[in-house]
N, CA, C and O atoms as a GROMACS GRO file, in nm:
protein
  348
    1UNK      N    1  -1.693   3.364  -0.863
    1UNK     CA    2  -1.591   3.304  -0.944
    1UNK      C    3  -1.455   3.333  -0.882
    1UNK      O    4  -1.432   3.441  -0.826
    2UNK      N    5  -1.366   3.238  -0.891
    2UNK     CA    6  -1.234   3.252  -0.830
    2UNK      C    7  -1.134   3.298  -0.935
    2UNK      O    8  -1.129   3.244  -1.045
    3UNK      N    9  -1.056   3.401  -0.900
    3UNK     CA   10  -0.954   3.452  -0.991
    3UNK      C   11  -0.824   3.378  -0.963
    3UNK      O   12  -0.766   3.391  -0.855
    4UNK      N   13  -0.779   3.301  -1.061
    4UNK     CA   14  -0.657   3.222  -1.046
    4UNK      C   15  -0.548   3.286  -1.132
    4UNK      O   16  -0.568   3.310  -1.251
    5UNK      N   17  -0.435   3.312  -1.071
    5UNK     CA   18  -0.324   3.369  -1.146
    5UNK      C   19  -0.232   3.258  -1.197
    5UNK      O   20  -0.245   3.143  -1.157
    6UNK      N   21  -0.140   3.294  -1.284
    6UNK     CA   22  -0.046   3.197  -1.339
    6UNK      C   23   0.044   3.141  -1.230
    6UNK      O   24   0.083   3.024  -1.235
    7UNK      N   25   0.078   3.223  -1.130
    7UNK     CA   26   0.163   3.176  -1.021
    7UNK      C   27   0.093   3.067  -0.940
    7UNK      O   28   0.156   2.970  -0.898
    8UNK      N   29  -0.038   3.084  -0.917
    8UNK     CA   30  -0.113   2.983  -0.844
    8UNK      C   31  -0.118   2.852  -0.921
    8UNK      O   32  -0.106   2.745  -0.862
    9UNK      N   33  -0.136   2.860  -1.053
    9UNK     CA   34  -0.140   2.740  -1.135
    9UNK      C   35  -0.005   2.670  -1.133
    9UNK      O   36   0.001   2.547  -1.128
   10UNK      N   37   0.104   2.746  -1.137
   10UNK     CA   38   0.238   2.688  -1.134
   10UNK      C   39   0.263   2.621  -0.999
   10UNK      O   40   0.321   2.513  -0.993
   11UNK      N   41   0.220   2.685  -0.889
   11UNK     CA   42   0.240   2.628  -0.757
   11UNK      C   43   0.161   2.498  -0.742
   11UNK      O   44   0.213   2.402  -0.686
   12UNK      N   45   0.038   2.494  -0.793
   12UNK     CA   46  -0.041   2.372  -0.787
   12UNK      C   47   0.022   2.261  -0.872
   12UNK      O   48   0.019   2.144  -0.834
   13UNK      N   49   0.078   2.298  -0.988
   13UNK     CA   50   0.143   2.201  -1.075
   13UNK      C   51   0.267   2.144  -1.007
   13UNK      O   52   0.292   2.024  -1.014
   14UNK      N   53   0.345   2.228  -0.941
   14UNK     CA   54   0.464   2.182  -0.870
   14UNK      C   55   0.425   2.090  -0.755
   14UNK      O   56   0.492   1.990  -0.730
   15UNK      N   57   0.318   2.124  -0.686
   15UNK     CA   58   0.272   2.040  -0.576
   15UNK      C   59   0.224   1.905  -0.628
   15UNK      O   60   0.251   1.801  -0.566
   16UNK      N   61   0.153   1.905  -0.739
   16UNK     CA   62   0.105   1.780  -0.798
   16UNK      C   63   0.222   1.693  -0.841
   16UNK      O   64   0.220   1.572  -0.817
   17UNK      N   65   0.322   1.751  -0.903
   17UNK     CA   66   0.440   1.674  -0.943
   17UNK      C   67   0.512   1.617  -0.822
   17UNK      O   68   0.557   1.502  -0.824
   18UNK      N   69   0.523   1.695  -0.717
   18UNK     CA   70   0.587   1.648  -0.594
   18UNK      C   71   0.509   1.532  -0.534
   18UNK      O   72   0.568   1.434  -0.489
   19UNK      N   73   0.378   1.542  -0.534
   19UNK     CA   74   0.295   1.434  -0.481
   19UNK      C   75   0.308   1.308  -0.565
   19UNK      O   76   0.309   1.197  -0.511
   20UNK      N   77   0.316   1.323  -0.696
   20UNK     CA   78   0.332   1.206  -0.784
   20UNK      C   79   0.464   1.135  -0.755
   20UNK      O   80   0.469   1.012  -0.751
   21UNK      N   81   0.570   1.212  -0.736
   21UNK     CA   82   0.700   1.151  -0.706
   21UNK      C   83   0.694   1.076  -0.574
   21UNK      O   84   0.746   0.965  -0.564
   22UNK      N   85   0.633   1.135  -0.473
   22UNK     CA   86   0.621   1.069  -0.343
   22UNK      C   87   0.538   0.941  -0.351
   22UNK      O   88   0.575   0.838  -0.294
   23UNK      N   89   0.427   0.948  -0.422
   23UNK     CA   90   0.341   0.830  -0.436
   23UNK      C   91   0.410   0.720  -0.516
   23UNK      O   92   0.394   0.603  -0.484
   24UNK      N   93   0.485   0.756  -0.619
   24UNK     CA   94   0.559   0.656  -0.697
   24UNK      C   95   0.665   0.588  -0.611
   24UNK      O   96   0.684   0.467  -0.621
   25UNK      N   97   0.735   0.665  -0.528
   25UNK     CA   98   0.836   0.606  -0.440
   25UNK      C   99   0.771   0.513  -0.338
   25UNK      O  100   0.823   0.405  -0.310
   26UNK      N  101   0.658   0.553  -0.283
   26UNK     CA  102   0.588   0.468  -0.186
   26UNK      C  103   0.539   0.340  -0.251
   26UNK      O  104   0.546   0.233  -0.190
   27UNK      N  105   0.490   0.349  -0.374
   27UNK     CA  106   0.444   0.231  -0.447
   27UNK      C  107   0.560   0.135  -0.473
   27UNK      O  108   0.545   0.014  -0.458
   28UNK      N  109   0.675   0.189  -0.512
   28UNK     CA  110   0.792   0.105  -0.539
   28UNK      C  111   0.838   0.034  -0.412
   28UNK      O  112   0.870  -0.085  -0.416
   29UNK      N  113   0.843   0.106  -0.301
   29UNK     CA  114   0.885   0.044  -0.176
   29UNK      C  115   0.785  -0.060  -0.128
   29UNK      O  116   0.823  -0.164  -0.074
   30UNK      N  117   0.658  -0.034  -0.148
   30UNK     CA  118   0.555  -0.129  -0.110
   30UNK      C  119   0.565  -0.257  -0.192
   30UNK      O  120   0.552  -0.366  -0.137
   31UNK      N  121   0.587  -0.245  -0.320
   31UNK     CA  122   0.602  -0.362  -0.406
   31UNK      C  123   0.727  -0.441  -0.372
   31UNK      O  124   0.725  -0.564  -0.376
   32UNK      N  125   0.835  -0.374  -0.338
   32UNK     CA  126   0.959  -0.443  -0.302
   32UNK      C  127   0.943  -0.518  -0.169
   32UNK      O  128   1.006  -0.621  -0.149
   33UNK      N  129   0.860  -0.467  -0.081
   33UNK     CA  130   0.838  -0.531   0.048
   33UNK      C  131   0.782  -0.672   0.031
   33UNK      O  132   0.826  -0.765   0.099
   34UNK      N  133   0.686  -0.688  -0.056
   34UNK     CA  134   0.627  -0.820  -0.078
   34UNK      C  135   0.729  -0.919  -0.132
   34UNK      O  136   0.730  -1.035  -0.091
   35UNK      N  137   0.813  -0.875  -0.223
   35UNK     CA  138   0.915  -0.964  -0.279
   35UNK      C  139   1.012  -1.012  -0.172
   35UNK      O  140   1.051  -1.129  -0.171
   36UNK      N  141   1.051  -0.924  -0.083
   36UNK     CA  142   1.142  -0.961   0.025
   36UNK      C  143   1.075  -1.059   0.120
   36UNK      O  144   1.137  -1.156   0.164
   37UNK      N  145   0.949  -1.035   0.151
   37UNK     CA  146   0.878  -1.126   0.242
   37UNK      C  147   0.864  -1.264   0.180
   37UNK      O  148   0.884  -1.364   0.250
   38UNK      N  149   0.832  -1.273   0.053
   38UNK     CA  150   0.819  -1.403  -0.012
   38UNK      C  151   0.954  -1.473  -0.024
   38UNK      O  152   0.961  -1.595  -0.011
   39UNK      N  153   1.061  -1.398  -0.048
   39UNK     CA  154   1.193  -1.458  -0.064
   39UNK      C  155   1.247  -1.514   0.067
   39UNK      O  156   1.312  -1.619   0.068
   40UNK      N  157   1.220  -1.446   0.176
   40UNK     CA  158   1.277  -1.489   0.304
   40UNK      C  159   1.179  -1.561   0.394
   40UNK      O  160   1.220  -1.625   0.491
   41UNK      N  161   1.050  -1.550   0.365
   41UNK     CA  162   0.949  -1.607   0.456
   41UNK      C  163   0.960  -1.756   0.477
   41UNK      O  164   0.952  -1.803   0.590
   42UNK      N  165   0.977  -1.831   0.371
   42UNK     CA  166   0.983  -1.977   0.388
   42UNK      C  167   1.113  -2.020   0.453
   42UNK      O  168   1.115  -2.119   0.527
   43UNK      N  169   1.222  -1.949   0.426
   43UNK     CA  170   1.349  -1.984   0.490
   43UNK      C  171   1.342  -1.960   0.640
   43UNK      O  172   1.381  -2.045   0.719
   44UNK      N  173   1.291  -1.845   0.677
   44UNK     CA  174   1.277  -1.814   0.820
   44UNK      C  175   1.174  -1.906   0.885
   44UNK      O  176   1.193  -1.953   0.997
   45UNK      N  177   1.065  -1.933   0.813
   45UNK     CA  178   0.964  -2.024   0.865
   45UNK      C  179   1.018  -2.164   0.887
   45UNK      O  180   0.986  -2.228   0.988
   46UNK      N  181   1.100  -2.213   0.796
   46UNK     CA  182   1.160  -2.346   0.811
   46UNK      C  183   1.256  -2.350   0.929
   46UNK      O  184   1.270  -2.452   0.996
   47UNK      N  185   1.323  -2.238   0.954
   47UNK     CA  186   1.417  -2.232   1.066
   47UNK      C  187   1.344  -2.229   1.199
   47UNK      O  188   1.388  -2.293   1.295
   48UNK      N  189   1.234  -2.157   1.207
   48UNK     CA  190   1.163  -2.138   1.334
   48UNK      C  191   1.056  -2.243   1.362
   48UNK      O  192   1.023  -2.266   1.479
   49UNK      N  193   1.002  -2.306   1.260
   49UNK     CA  194   0.891  -2.399   1.280
   49UNK      C  195   0.937  -2.527   1.347
   49UNK      O  196   1.043  -2.580   1.315
   50UNK      N  197   0.857  -2.578   1.442
   50UNK     CA  198   0.892  -2.705   1.504
   50UNK      C  199   0.877  -2.823   1.408
   50UNK      O  200   0.943  -2.926   1.423
   51UNK      N  201   0.789  -2.808   1.310
   51UNK     CA  202   0.768  -2.911   1.208
   51UNK      C  203   0.784  -2.846   1.071
   51UNK      O  204   0.732  -2.736   1.049
   52UNK      N  205   0.854  -2.911   0.980
   52UNK     CA  206   0.882  -2.853   0.849
   52UNK      C  207   0.755  -2.826   0.769
   52UNK      O  208   0.755  -2.740   0.680
   53UNK      N  209   0.646  -2.897   0.798
   53UNK     CA  210   0.521  -2.874   0.725
   53UNK      C  211   0.457  -2.739   0.761
   53UNK      O  212   0.367  -2.693   0.690
   54UNK      N  213   0.502  -2.677   0.867
   54UNK     CA  214   0.450  -2.545   0.908
   54UNK      C  215   0.534  -2.429   0.856
   54UNK      O  216   0.512  -2.315   0.894
   55UNK      N  217   0.630  -2.458   0.770
   55UNK     CA  218   0.724  -2.355   0.725
   55UNK      C  219   0.657  -2.244   0.645
   55UNK      O  220   0.703  -2.130   0.649
   56UNK      N  221   0.551  -2.274   0.574
   56UNK     CA  222   0.488  -2.172   0.490
   56UNK      C  223   0.370  -2.103   0.558
   56UNK      O  224   0.300  -2.026   0.493
   57UNK      N  225   0.347  -2.128   0.684
   57UNK     CA  226   0.238  -2.062   0.756
   57UNK      C  227   0.255  -1.909   0.758
   57UNK      O  228   0.156  -1.839   0.738
   58UNK      N  229   0.375  -1.856   0.782
   58UNK     CA  230   0.386  -1.709   0.778
   58UNK      C  231   0.349  -1.649   0.643
   58UNK      O  232   0.283  -1.545   0.637
   59UNK      N  233   0.390  -1.713   0.535
   59UNK     CA  234   0.353  -1.663   0.402
   59UNK      C  235   0.204  -1.675   0.379
   59UNK      O  236   0.143  -1.586   0.320
   60UNK      N  237   0.146  -1.783   0.424
   60UNK     CA  238   0.002  -1.802   0.407
   60UNK      C  239  -0.075  -1.695   0.483
   60UNK      O  240  -0.174  -1.641   0.432
   61UNK      N  241  -0.032  -1.664   0.603
   61UNK     CA  242  -0.099  -1.561   0.682
   61UNK      C  243  -0.083  -1.424   0.617
   61UNK      O  244  -0.175  -1.342   0.623
   62UNK      N  245   0.032  -1.398   0.556
   62UNK     CA  246   0.053  -1.272   0.485
   62UNK      C  247  -0.046  -1.259   0.370
   62UNK      O  248  -0.109  -1.154   0.352
   63UNK      N  249  -0.061  -1.364   0.292
   63UNK     CA  250  -0.152  -1.360   0.176
   63UNK      C  251  -0.297  -1.349   0.222
   63UNK      O  252  -0.374  -1.272   0.165
   64UNK      N  253  -0.335  -1.424   0.324
   64UNK     CA  254  -0.473  -1.418   0.375
   64UNK      C  255  -0.502  -1.280   0.434
   64UNK      O  256  -0.609  -1.224   0.412
   65UNK      N  257  -0.408  -1.225   0.508
   65UNK     CA  258  -0.427  -1.091   0.564
   65UNK      C  259  -0.439  -0.984   0.457
   65UNK      O  260  -0.521  -0.893   0.469
   66UNK      N  261  -0.357  -0.995   0.353
   66UNK     CA  262  -0.365  -0.900   0.243
   66UNK      C  263  -0.499  -0.911   0.171
   66UNK      O  264  -0.560  -0.810   0.137
   67UNK      N  265  -0.543  -1.033   0.147
   67UNK     CA  266  -0.672  -1.053   0.080
   67UNK      C  267  -0.788  -1.005   0.167
   67UNK      O  268  -0.884  -0.947   0.116
   68UNK      N  269  -0.779  -1.027   0.296
   68UNK     CA  270  -0.885  -0.985   0.388
   68UNK      C  271  -0.894  -0.833   0.397
   68UNK      O  272  -1.004  -0.778   0.410
   69UNK      N  273  -0.782  -0.766   0.391
   69UNK     CA  274  -0.782  -0.621   0.405
   69UNK      C  275  -0.810  -0.544   0.277
   69UNK      O  276  -0.828  -0.422   0.282
   70UNK      N  277  -0.815  -0.612   0.163
   70UNK     CA  278  -0.833  -0.542   0.036
   70UNK      C  279  -0.970  -0.478   0.023
   70UNK      O  280  -0.978  -0.360  -0.012
   71UNK      N  281  -1.076  -0.550   0.048
   71UNK     CA  282  -1.210  -0.495   0.031
   71UNK      C  283  -1.241  -0.382   0.131
   71UNK      O  284  -1.294  -0.279   0.089
   72UNK      N  285  -1.209  -0.397   0.260
   72UNK     CA  286  -1.233  -0.282   0.350
   72UNK      C  287  -1.152  -0.158   0.312
   72UNK      O  288  -1.201  -0.045   0.323
   73UNK      N  289  -1.028  -0.179   0.268
   73UNK     CA  290  -0.946  -0.065   0.226
   73UNK      C  291  -1.006   0.004   0.104
   73UNK      O  292  -1.007   0.126   0.096
   74UNK      N  293  -1.055  -0.075   0.010
   74UNK     CA  294  -1.122  -0.018  -0.108
   74UNK      C  295  -1.246   0.060  -0.071
   74UNK      O  296  -1.272   0.166  -0.128
   75UNK      N  297  -1.323   0.008   0.024
   75UNK     CA  298  -1.445   0.078   0.067
   75UNK      C  299  -1.410   0.210   0.135
   75UNK      O  300  -1.478   0.311   0.114
   76UNK      N  301  -1.307   0.210   0.217
   76UNK     CA  302  -1.265   0.333   0.284
   76UNK      C  303  -1.214   0.434   0.182
   76UNK      O  304  -1.244   0.553   0.191
   77UNK      N  305  -1.139   0.386   0.084
   77UNK     CA  306  -1.088   0.476  -0.020
   77UNK      C  307  -1.201   0.535  -0.102
   77UNK      O  308  -1.198   0.653  -0.138
   78UNK      N  309  -1.300   0.453  -0.133
   78UNK     CA  310  -1.414   0.503  -0.211
   78UNK      C  311  -1.490   0.610  -0.135
   78UNK      O  312  -1.524   0.714  -0.192
   79UNK      N  313  -1.517   0.587  -0.006
   79UNK     CA  314  -1.590   0.687   0.071
   79UNK      C  315  -1.508   0.814   0.087
   79UNK      O  316  -1.564   0.924   0.088
   80UNK      N  317  -1.376   0.801   0.100
   80UNK     CA  318  -1.292   0.920   0.113
   80UNK      C  319  -1.289   0.997  -0.018
   80UNK      O  320  -1.290   1.120  -0.018
   81UNK      N  321  -1.286   0.926  -0.130
   81UNK     CA  322  -1.283   0.993  -0.260
   81UNK      C  323  -1.415   1.063  -0.291
   81UNK      O  324  -1.416   1.168  -0.356
   82UNK      N  325  -1.523   1.005  -0.246
   82UNK     CA  326  -1.654   1.065  -0.272
   82UNK      C  327  -1.693   1.168  -0.166
   82UNK      O  328  -1.793   1.239  -0.182
   83UNK      N  329  -1.616   1.176  -0.059
   83UNK     CA  330  -1.647   1.272   0.046
   83UNK      C  331  -1.761   1.232   0.135
   83UNK      O  332  -1.827   1.317   0.195
   84UNK      N  333  -1.787   1.102   0.145
   84UNK     CA  334  -1.898   1.053   0.227
   84UNK      C  335  -1.846   1.028   0.368
   84UNK      O  336  -1.740   0.969   0.386
   85UNK      N  337  -1.921   1.074   0.466
   85UNK     CA  338  -1.881   1.051   0.605
   85UNK      C  339  -1.930   0.916   0.652
   85UNK      O  340  -2.041   0.875   0.620
   86UNK      N  341  -1.846   0.846   0.727
   86UNK     CA  342  -1.882   0.716   0.782
   86UNK      C  343  -1.953   0.738   0.916
   86UNK      O  344  -1.911   0.820   0.997
   87UNK      N  345  -2.060   0.664   0.938
   87UNK     CA  346  -2.128   0.667   1.067
   87UNK      C  347  -2.219   0.777   1.089
   87UNK      O  348  -2.280   0.785   1.196
   0.00000   0.00000   0.00000
């Protein structure tokens, strides 16, 4: 059995709070990134595309790439959470 003191519990609580703040900041920045890409993607695409019908290709590739990467990322997260080794 492990003897845990009050100081150890306080240190773990402080570390958990620190991690929550970092993860919340990363989540906020990640969410803001998508909004900026959608807001500027079609404008930049229209400027760079040789044909106006290709203006939304960068946004389409962003959405397709995000959708394609979701399931593999979830699988990796699940194996990491369960402690299962790959391969």
